[in-house]
Legacy VTK file of the C-alpha trace (Angstrom):
# vtk DataFile Version 3.0
C-alpha trace
ASCII
DATASET POLYDATA
POINTS 266 float
89.019 -27.895 -54.168
87.581 -24.735 -55.428
84.493 -26.199 -55.634
84.335 -27.364 -51.741
85.541 -23.605 -51.030
83.096 -22.126 -52.716
80.079 -24.591 -51.593
81.352 -23.950 -48.103
81.150 -19.991 -48.569
77.864 -20.776 -50.115
77.082 -22.445 -46.765
78.179 -19.706 -44.920
75.835 -17.440 -46.434
72.583 -19.797 -46.171
73.644 -19.890 -42.441
73.904 -16.138 -41.642
70.960 -15.920 -43.722
69.020 -18.023 -41.666
70.332 -16.450 -38.531
69.212 -13.405 -39.445
66.287 -14.118 -40.321
65.931 -15.702 -36.697
66.613 -12.765 -34.832
64.181 -10.911 -36.780
61.666 -13.574 -35.753
62.575 -13.423 -32.229
62.878 -9.388 -32.342
59.494 -9.733 -33.290
58.132 -11.877 -30.929
59.324 -9.396 -28.200
57.581 -6.682 -30.014
54.381 -8.433 -30.196
54.970 -9.340 -26.359
56.507 -7.464 -24.228
56.314 -4.752 -26.552
59.888 -3.671 -27.044
62.693 -5.080 -28.324
66.784 -4.422 -28.186
68.911 -4.472 -31.612
72.246 -4.525 -30.992
76.015 -3.643 -32.617
73.963 -1.153 -34.920
76.128 1.887 -34.980
80.011 1.215 -34.904
81.866 2.740 -32.719
82.518 5.335 -35.048
79.178 6.568 -35.958
78.281 6.556 -31.750
81.613 8.717 -31.720
80.215 11.325 -34.821
76.980 11.683 -33.621
77.182 11.945 -29.473
79.577 14.681 -30.737
77.521 16.496 -33.163
74.428 15.912 -30.642
76.459 18.228 -28.049
77.882 20.117 -30.552
73.600 21.121 -31.738
72.732 21.258 -27.801
75.354 24.207 -27.397
74.191 25.663 -30.089
69.885 25.721 -30.170
69.764 22.722 -27.098
66.342 23.426 -24.216
65.393 22.660 -21.183
63.228 20.010 -21.200
60.206 19.787 -18.260
57.946 17.353 -19.571
57.635 14.451 -16.713
61.324 15.100 -15.685
63.928 17.085 -16.523
66.767 17.050 -19.336
68.263 18.773 -22.250
66.323 18.628 -25.693
66.800 18.884 -29.284
64.377 18.568 -31.615
63.831 17.919 -35.279
67.187 16.807 -36.425
66.898 15.558 -40.337
67.029 19.898 -41.271
69.992 19.870 -39.006
72.787 17.829 -40.474
72.609 15.058 -43.035
74.861 12.554 -40.119
71.253 12.023 -39.415
70.070 10.714 -42.496
70.952 6.954 -41.942
68.335 6.666 -39.240
65.722 7.705 -41.392
65.692 4.011 -42.557
68.586 1.751 -41.290
68.561 -1.443 -43.295
68.505 -2.992 -39.600
65.907 -1.431 -37.928
63.495 0.073 -41.257
61.956 -4.034 -41.287
60.657 -4.075 -37.831
58.484 -0.724 -37.858
57.390 -1.593 -41.639
56.309 -5.292 -39.980
54.505 -4.172 -37.164
52.894 -0.620 -38.529
53.175 -1.609 -42.614
55.150 0.408 -45.425
52.385 3.650 -45.039
54.531 5.244 -42.606
56.441 8.325 -42.137
58.933 9.272 -39.711
57.430 11.739 -37.573
60.148 12.844 -35.971
63.791 12.501 -34.906
64.776 14.244 -31.645
67.648 14.311 -29.018
67.770 13.726 -25.141
70.425 14.633 -23.244
69.626 13.799 -19.671
72.573 14.910 -17.032
73.756 13.798 -14.314
71.477 13.992 -10.760
68.445 14.751 -13.641
65.386 12.299 -12.550
63.497 9.046 -13.347
61.037 10.863 -16.141
57.714 9.780 -15.523
56.201 6.867 -16.794
53.659 6.792 -19.836
52.964 5.560 -23.219
52.951 7.884 -26.308
50.026 6.952 -27.180
46.825 8.935 -26.046
44.189 7.236 -24.324
41.270 7.882 -26.734
43.852 6.080 -29.406
44.960 2.963 -28.038
43.267 0.200 -29.150
43.942 -3.703 -29.635
46.227 -5.373 -31.915
48.549 -3.697 -34.436
50.294 -0.511 -33.077
49.701 2.823 -35.055
53.282 4.693 -33.758
56.581 2.848 -32.731
59.506 4.862 -31.675
63.161 3.610 -31.862
66.173 4.770 -29.182
69.526 5.207 -31.206
71.777 4.601 -27.440
75.225 7.297 -27.783
76.070 6.099 -24.630
75.923 2.806 -22.566
72.568 2.528 -21.293
73.360 1.630 -17.360
71.737 1.211 -14.126
73.893 3.959 -13.573
73.241 6.139 -16.779
69.970 5.973 -15.929
68.673 3.679 -18.950
65.464 3.648 -20.203
62.792 1.894 -18.129
59.958 0.098 -19.432
57.181 -1.594 -18.030
56.505 -5.185 -20.421
53.344 -5.974 -21.747
51.543 -2.822 -20.841
51.243 -1.448 -24.735
48.750 -4.443 -24.025
46.792 -1.716 -21.796
43.962 0.974 -22.529
45.446 3.846 -20.062
47.971 6.010 -21.362
49.977 6.006 -18.042
49.876 3.430 -15.296
47.449 3.974 -12.570
48.610 5.776 -9.303
47.119 3.087 -6.879
48.849 0.105 -8.562
52.579 -1.037 -8.126
55.297 -1.594 -10.714
56.839 -4.738 -9.458
58.260 -5.569 -12.685
59.474 -2.865 -14.018
62.754 -3.711 -15.903
65.561 -1.242 -17.021
66.726 -1.583 -21.034
70.529 -2.343 -20.412
73.196 -2.272 -23.439
75.890 -1.123 -24.711
76.799 1.976 -27.458
75.351 1.760 -30.655
71.784 -0.692 -29.664
68.495 0.542 -30.454
65.987 -0.009 -28.335
62.503 -0.542 -30.570
59.056 0.022 -28.287
55.368 0.473 -29.377
54.783 3.374 -28.881
51.842 2.231 -26.266
54.416 1.449 -24.076
54.784 2.512 -20.723
58.516 3.668 -20.353
60.163 6.973 -19.066
63.909 7.599 -18.894
66.172 6.609 -15.704
67.933 9.049 -13.307
71.012 9.587 -14.691
73.429 8.472 -11.212
76.806 8.606 -12.833
79.277 11.379 -14.446
78.386 11.882 -17.865
75.458 12.991 -19.852
73.680 9.869 -21.250
72.616 11.283 -25.252
70.148 9.249 -27.023
68.364 9.775 -30.619
64.918 8.936 -30.435
63.141 8.190 -33.622
59.507 8.641 -34.007
56.988 6.601 -36.833
53.515 6.643 -37.317
51.234 4.842 -39.725
48.379 6.342 -41.805
48.389 8.768 -44.994
46.066 11.000 -42.762
48.932 11.160 -40.009
50.657 14.433 -39.757
54.346 14.813 -38.551
55.611 15.823 -34.550
58.479 18.057 -35.571
58.241 19.042 -39.453
61.220 17.919 -40.907
60.447 20.533 -44.562
61.054 23.193 -42.242
64.952 24.925 -42.382
65.683 21.407 -44.537
67.993 23.062 -47.407
66.713 21.685 -50.777
70.102 21.401 -51.241
70.288 18.268 -49.689
67.403 16.495 -50.985
69.563 14.720 -53.300
71.691 12.868 -50.628
67.769 11.114 -49.436
67.240 8.059 -50.944
63.846 7.535 -52.670
62.600 5.830 -49.519
63.930 8.230 -47.300
61.984 10.732 -49.169
58.876 9.119 -49.015
59.067 9.127 -45.315
59.799 12.420 -44.680
56.714 13.320 -47.570
59.296 14.965 -49.876
58.575 13.109 -53.418
57.842 16.549 -54.188
60.570 18.188 -52.786
60.266 20.305 -49.732
57.048 22.286 -48.868
55.917 25.096 -46.246
56.625 23.915 -43.022
54.093 22.073 -40.962
51.853 21.729 -44.435
51.150 17.856 -43.621
49.503 19.486 -40.809
47.683 22.142 -42.026
45.736 19.868 -44.779
42.195 19.750 -44.812
LINES 1 267
266 0 1 2 3 4 5 6 7 8 9 10 11 12 13 14 15 16 17 18 19 20 21 22 23 24 25 26 27 28 29 30 31 32 33 34 35 36 37 38 39 40 41 42 43 44 45 46 47 48 49 50 51 52 53 54 55 56 57 58 59 60 61 62 63 64 65 66 67 68 69 70 71 72 73 74 75 76 77 78 79 80 81 82 83 84 85 86 87 88 89 90 91 92 93 94 95 96 97 98 99 100 101 102 103 104 105 106 107 108 109 110 111 112 113 114 115 116 117 118 119 120 121 122 123 124 125 126 127 128 129 130 131 132 133 134 135 136 137 138 139 140 141 142 143 144 145 146 147 148 149 150 151 152 153 154 155 156 157 158 159 160 161 162 163 164 165 166 167 168 169 170 171 172 173 174 175 176 177 178 179 180 181 182 183 184 185 186 187 188 189 190 191 192 193 194 195 196 197 198 199 200 201 202 203 204 205 206 207 208 209 210 211 212 213 214 215 216 217 218 219 220 221 222 223 224 225 226 227 228 229 230 231 232 233 234 235 236 237 238 239 240 241 242 243 244 245 246 247 248 249 250 251 252 253 254 255 256 257 258 259 260 261 262 263 264 265
């Protein structure tokens, strides 16, 4: 009997691993084909509640109005603000997708928050890779959107143009229509991963509550620089809370350096 139970347990583990591998392969297929994928149930209800409350507090203390192709509230450079954001750096459910697309030589170039208030309009569609750097093949940038509210049509879920990561333009041509525009609909706790070349933009919030999201921005290559330097204002006492992989992603293997030291290298 014990042998039978052990065999069943082993079969269950094998089945779970096979299912996870299939889901990962499907996500990579979607990223390569459409330029995006959605990973469900990455954060628990408790984690979502903690991060949303933290973001609301930080917004009151240091948030700014953003007018980038639309309006919203914006919080930049979250890593030095609270260790609660550290799990987003190298989450086991998310980082493997990024490493598959970009390779292991990557950095977390920024972790920011965008809070879309009721009646904030559609954000203009855009890619995050400039036209001069948009080339076929492997991306140089991958973004993650951590949904801290339900991403619905009413709340203004992120809009994406499937396959646009293959286009040479940074933005959709003004003379073209986009009949196949989609919204990335998913419950709170999900993560949208997309190629930085993908045309995307926040949707208009037609609901009655703010829509909170965290935006992780990964870049590849030892030459690349941070978008928001996590060394700036990072408390050295927090270094021991970072894993070795997290330190590498933040270029903190040798500790905290002067702010924006990466951008100033010759």
